[in-house]
DRENDO-1510 file (C-alpha; in Angstrom, 1 decimal, always signed):
<recs>
REC; n; res; u; v; w
REC; 1; UNK; -35.3; +110.1; -80.8 .
REC; 2; UNK; -37.6; +107.2; -79.7 .
REC; 3; UNK; -38.8; +104.7; -82.3 .
REC; 4; UNK; -41.7; +105.7; -84.5 .
REC; 5; UNK; -44.1; +103.4; -82.6 .
REC; 6; UNK; -43.3; +105.0; -79.2 .
REC; 7; UNK; -46.1; +106.6; -77.2 .
REC; 8; UNK; -46.8; +110.3; -77.6 .
REC; 9; UNK; -45.7; +110.8; -74.0 .
REC; 10; UNK; -42.3; +109.1; -74.7 .
REC; 11; UNK; -41.8; +111.1; -77.8 .
REC; 12; UNK; -42.6; +114.4; -76.1 .
REC; 13; UNK; -40.3; +113.5; -73.1 .
REC; 14; UNK; -37.4; +112.5; -75.5 .
REC; 15; UNK; -37.8; +115.7; -77.5 .
REC; 16; UNK; -37.8; +117.8; -74.3 .
REC; 17; UNK; -34.7; +116.1; -73.0 .
REC; 18; UNK; -32.8; +116.5; -76.3 .
REC; 19; UNK; -33.8; +120.2; -76.5 .
REC; 20; UNK; -32.7; +120.7; -72.8 .
REC; 21; UNK; -36.2; +121.7; -71.7 .
REC; 22; UNK; -37.2; +120.5; -68.3 .
REC; 23; UNK; -40.3; +122.5; -67.4 .
REC; 24; UNK; -41.8; +121.0; -64.2 .
REC; 25; UNK; -44.7; +119.0; -65.6 .
REC; 26; UNK; -44.0; +116.3; -63.0 .
REC; 27; UNK; -41.3; +117.7; -60.7 .
REC; 28; UNK; -38.6; +115.4; -59.6 .
REC; 29; UNK; -39.3; +116.3; -55.9 .
REC; 30; UNK; -42.9; +115.0; -56.3 .
REC; 31; UNK; -41.8; +111.8; -57.9 .
REC; 32; UNK; -39.3; +111.3; -55.1 .
REC; 33; UNK; -42.1; +111.8; -52.6 .
REC; 34; UNK; -44.2; +109.2; -54.3 .
REC; 35; UNK; -41.3; +106.7; -54.2 .
REC; 36; UNK; -40.8; +107.4; -50.5 .
REC; 37; UNK; -44.5; +106.6; -49.9 .
REC; 38; UNK; -44.1; +103.4; -51.9 .
REC; 39; UNK; -41.1; +102.2; -50.0 .
REC; 40; UNK; -42.5; +103.1; -46.6 .
REC; 41; UNK; -45.7; +101.3; -47.4 .
REC; 42; UNK; -43.9; +98.2; -48.7 .
REC; 43; UNK; -41.6; +98.1; -45.7 .
REC; 44; UNK; -44.6; +98.4; -43.3 .
REC; 45; UNK; -46.2; +95.4; -45.1 .
REC; 46; UNK; -43.0; +93.4; -44.8 .
REC; 47; UNK; -42.3; +93.5; -48.6 .
REC; 48; UNK; -39.0; +94.3; -50.2 .
REC; 49; UNK; -38.9; +96.4; -53.4 .
REC; 50; UNK; -35.2; +96.7; -54.2 .
REC; 51; UNK; -35.7; +98.3; -57.6 .
REC; 52; UNK; -38.1; +100.9; -56.2 .
REC; 53; UNK; -35.7; +101.5; -53.3 .
REC; 54; UNK; -32.8; +102.2; -55.8 .
REC; 55; UNK; -35.0; +104.5; -58.0 .
REC; 56; UNK; -36.0; +106.4; -54.8 .
REC; 57; UNK; -32.3; +106.8; -53.9 .
REC; 58; UNK; -31.5; +108.2; -57.3 .
REC; 59; UNK; -34.5; +110.5; -57.2 .
REC; 60; UNK; -33.4; +111.8; -53.8 .
REC; 61; UNK; -29.9; +112.3; -55.2 .
REC; 62; UNK; -31.3; +114.3; -58.1 .
REC; 63; UNK; -33.2; +116.5; -55.7 .
REC; 64; UNK; -30.1; +116.9; -53.5 .
REC; 65; UNK; -28.2; +118.1; -56.7 .
REC; 66; UNK; -30.8; +120.8; -57.3 .
REC; 67; UNK; -33.1; +119.1; -59.8 .
REC; 68; UNK; -36.1; +118.9; -57.5 .
REC; 69; UNK; -38.1; +121.7; -59.2 .
REC; 70; UNK; -37.4; +120.4; -62.7 .
REC; 71; UNK; -39.3; +117.8; -64.6 .
REC; 72; UNK; -38.6; +114.2; -64.0 .
REC; 73; UNK; -36.8; +114.1; -67.3 .
REC; 74; UNK; -34.1; +116.3; -65.8 .
REC; 75; UNK; -32.7; +113.1; -64.3 .
REC; 76; UNK; -31.1; +112.7; -67.8 .
REC; 77; UNK; -28.7; +115.5; -66.7 .
REC; 78; UNK; -27.1; +113.1; -64.2 .
REC; 79; UNK; -26.1; +110.7; -66.9 .
REC; 80; UNK; -24.8; +112.9; -69.7 .
REC; 81; UNK; -21.2; +112.4; -70.8 .
</recs>
């Protein structure tokens, strides 16, 4: 669980991940779309956003693995042991 002083959103996200609930409150596919927009806009302006580019790649990988219709927190499934 997150620390006691974590935001309500962080606490709810952690509880959902730990319980295996990934209802699409903010579907991974929509987050990936937003990151595509961010990288496209940055590149058009001549800016480099290497961290955003890497997150976009991981989001697109999650969508490719079937997590697109699940909540963003479903990304945790990619990193379970």
